[in-house]
C-alpha positions as CSV (number, residue, x, y, z in Angstrom):
1,M,146.0,99.3,96.8
2,R,143.8,96.7,95.1
3,I,145.8,93.6,94.2
4,L,143.0,91.3,92.9
5,T,140.2,91.9,90.5
6,N,137.0,93.6,91.8
7,T,134.6,92.4,89.1
8,L,133.3,89.1,88.1
9,L,133.7,89.9,84.4
10,E,137.4,90.8,84.7
11,G,138.0,87.6,86.7
12,T,136.1,85.4,84.3
13,I,138.0,86.7,81.3
14,L,141.2,85.7,83.2
15,V,140.1,82.4,84.8
16,L,137.9,80.8,82.1
17,P,140.6,80.6,79.4
18,L,143.1,79.2,82.0
19,Y,140.5,76.6,83.0
20,L,139.8,75.6,79.4
21,L,143.6,75.2,78.7
22,I,144.1,73.0,81.8
23,R,141.0,71.0,81.1
24,I,142.0,70.3,77.4
25,I,145.5,69.3,78.5
26,Y,143.9,66.9,81.1
27,L,141.5,65.3,78.6
28,L,144.3,64.9,76.0
29,T,146.6,63.3,78.6
30,N,143.9,61.1,79.9
31,K,143.0,59.9,76.4
32,R,146.7,59.2,75.6
33,R,147.0,57.2,78.8
34,K,143.9,55.1,77.9
35,S,145.3,54.6,74.4
36,N,148.6,53.3,75.8
37,L,146.8,50.8,77.9
38,Q,144.7,49.6,75.0
39,D,147.9,49.3,72.9
40,I,149.3,46.9,75.5
41,N,146.1,44.9,75.9
42,S,144.3,44.8,72.6
43,G,146.5,46.2,69.8
44,I,146.3,49.1,67.4
45,N,142.6,48.7,66.4
46,R,141.5,49.2,70.0
47,I,143.6,52.4,70.2
48,N,141.8,53.9,67.3
49,E,138.5,53.2,68.9
50,V,139.5,54.9,72.1
51,V,140.9,58.0,70.3
52,K,137.7,58.3,68.3
53,Q,135.5,58.4,71.4
54,D,133.5,61.6,71.8
55,I,134.1,64.0,74.6
56,N,131.1,64.2,77.0
57,Y,130.1,67.7,76.2
58,P,127.2,68.1,78.7
59,R,129.6,67.1,81.4
60,E,132.3,69.5,80.2
61,I,129.7,72.4,80.1
62,L,128.8,71.6,83.7
63,F,132.4,71.6,84.7
64,A,132.9,75.0,83.1
65,L,129.7,76.3,84.8
66,L,131.0,75.0,88.1
67,V,134.3,76.9,87.6
68,I,132.5,80.2,86.7
69,Y,130.1,79.7,89.7
70,L,132.9,79.2,92.2
71,W,134.7,82.2,90.8
72,A,131.5,84.2,91.3
73,V,131.3,83.0,94.9
74,L,134.8,84.2,95.5
75,N,134.0,87.6,94.1
76,I,131.0,87.9,96.3
77,T,132.5,86.7,99.5
78,I,136.3,87.4,99.4
79,F,137.4,89.7,96.6
80,P,138.7,92.4,96.2
81,I,141.7,91.8,98.3
82,N,143.4,95.0,99.4
83,F,146.7,95.8,101.2
84,S,147.5,98.8,103.3
85,R,150.1,99.1,106.0
86,D,147.6,100.9,108.2
87,S,145.0,98.1,108.0
88,I,146.9,95.2,109.5
89,F,145.2,93.4,112.4
90,R,141.7,94.8,112.3
91,E,139.1,94.1,114.8
92,L,137.1,91.0,113.8
93,A,133.4,90.7,114.3
94,I,132.2,87.2,115.3
95,N,128.7,86.0,115.8
96,I,128.1,82.5,117.1
97,I,124.4,83.0,118.2
98,P,122.1,81.9,115.4
99,F,120.0,84.7,113.9
100,K,120.9,87.2,116.7
101,D,122.1,89.9,114.4
102,I,119.4,89.4,111.8
103,I,116.6,89.8,114.4
104,A,118.3,92.8,116.0
105,D,118.8,94.5,112.6
106,F,115.2,93.7,111.6
107,I,113.7,95.2,114.8
108,Q,115.9,98.3,114.7
109,T,115.5,99.0,111.0
110,T,111.7,98.3,111.0
111,A,111.2,100.6,114.0
112,S,113.1,103.4,112.3
113,N,111.0,103.0,109.1
114,N,107.8,103.6,111.1
115,F,105.9,101.4,108.7
116,K,105.9,104.0,105.9
117,D,106.4,101.1,103.6
118,P,104.2,98.2,104.6
119,Y,106.3,95.8,102.6
120,F,109.5,97.0,104.2
121,P,109.9,94.2,106.8
122,L,109.4,91.6,104.1
123,K,112.0,93.3,101.8
124,L,114.4,93.5,104.8
125,L,114.1,89.8,105.5
126,I,114.6,88.9,101.8
127,R,117.7,91.1,101.7
128,N,119.2,89.6,104.9
129,L,118.3,86.0,104.3
130,G,118.0,85.6,100.5
131,G,121.6,86.3,99.5
132,N,123.1,83.8,101.9
133,F,120.5,81.2,101.1
134,L,121.0,81.4,97.4
135,L,124.8,81.6,97.5
136,L,125.3,77.8,97.6
137,F,122.0,76.8,96.0
138,P,123.7,76.1,92.6
139,L,126.3,74.0,94.3
140,G,123.6,71.7,95.7
141,V,122.4,71.2,92.1
142,I,125.8,70.9,90.3
143,L,127.6,68.5,92.6
144,P,125.3,65.5,92.3
145,L,124.9,66.1,88.5
146,L,128.7,65.8,88.2
147,W,129.6,63.1,90.7
148,N,127.6,60.1,91.8
149,K,128.9,60.2,95.4
150,F,126.9,63.5,95.8
151,S,123.7,61.7,94.8
152,K,123.3,61.2,98.5
153,L,121.8,64.1,100.4
154,K,124.2,63.9,103.4
155,N,127.3,64.1,101.1
156,T,126.0,67.2,99.3
157,I,125.0,68.9,102.6
158,L,128.5,68.1,104.1
159,A,130.2,69.5,101.0
160,C,128.1,72.7,101.2
161,F,128.8,73.0,104.9
162,L,132.5,72.7,104.4
163,V,132.5,75.2,101.5
164,S,130.6,77.7,103.7
165,L,132.9,77.0,106.7
166,S,135.9,77.6,104.5
167,I,134.5,80.9,103.3
168,E,133.8,82.1,106.8
169,F,137.3,81.0,107.9
170,L,138.9,82.9,105.0
171,Q,136.8,86.0,105.6
172,G,137.9,85.9,109.3
173,I,141.6,85.5,108.5
174,L,141.7,88.1,105.7
175,T,139.6,90.6,107.7
176,F,141.8,90.2,110.8
177,T,145.0,90.8,108.7
178,G,143.5,93.8,106.9
179,L,143.4,92.3,103.4
180,I,139.6,92.6,103.1
181,F,137.1,95.0,104.8
182,R,133.7,94.9,106.4
183,R,133.4,91.1,106.7
184,A,132.2,89.2,109.8
185,V,132.4,85.6,110.8
186,D,128.7,84.7,111.3
187,V,127.0,81.4,112.1
188,D,123.9,82.7,110.3
189,D,125.8,82.6,107.0
190,L,126.9,79.0,107.7
191,I,123.3,77.9,108.4
192,L,121.8,79.7,105.5
193,N,124.5,78.7,103.0
194,T,124.1,75.0,104.0
195,L,120.3,75.2,103.9
196,G,120.5,76.7,100.4
197,G,122.7,73.9,99.2
198,A,120.3,71.3,100.7
199,V,117.4,73.0,98.8
200,G,119.5,73.0,95.7
201,Y,119.8,69.2,96.1
202,L,116.0,68.9,96.2
203,F,116.0,70.9,92.9
204,Y,118.5,68.3,91.5
205,L,116.0,65.5,92.4
206,L,113.4,67.4,90.4
207,I,115.7,67.6,87.5
208,I,116.5,63.9,87.4
209,K,112.8,63.1,87.7
210,I,112.0,65.2,84.7
211,M,115.1,64.0,82.8
212,P,115.6,60.4,83.8
213,L,118.4,59.8,81.2
214,R,120.7,62.1,83.1
215,R,122.9,59.2,84.3
216,K,123.6,58.1,80.8
217,A,124.6,61.5,79.7
218,L,126.7,62.3,82.7
219,P,128.1,59.0,84.2
């Protein structure tokens, strides 16, 4: 029995309106709090100035994109979650040797292909490495654009590592308990996810070099 959505579109239709509602409530509450402080310190004229302040729309758009992106990551790595009485406590595959499974799969599959397609080895590498590499690439771009503390490479890499580690941990627990299927805890995923986030950070550096006013638009 499927108990959580299986498609990104279905989830986005459910999650995005909820996010927008929560975000609007937060902005209104935060603005009211600031207004109250101004009322105490500076009087009614200062309140009017604060209330009239514009919302930082580029930042809000980035927040919305971050929410949609994180939901997409969950759909790719975790969902759908299923429940069956016969599937509790499944055998869990764990790989702690870097690139062991990738190399073995590459050798076995390439040998069975007999080089009928000369580009097959390259396609296989892209398939095995590309998805995990690109998974957290956007996170390496968005985090430093939204928060100054991630403008340091080490902070962004640490965040991407922890996100990837959390995904692997969840996949392991949910697979073992039978809530998801065909997932493995793999150190390769951790390495490639984190590396993708680091390259995303380099792309962020390119963005701020091209658009040096980024800090004024997104403090």
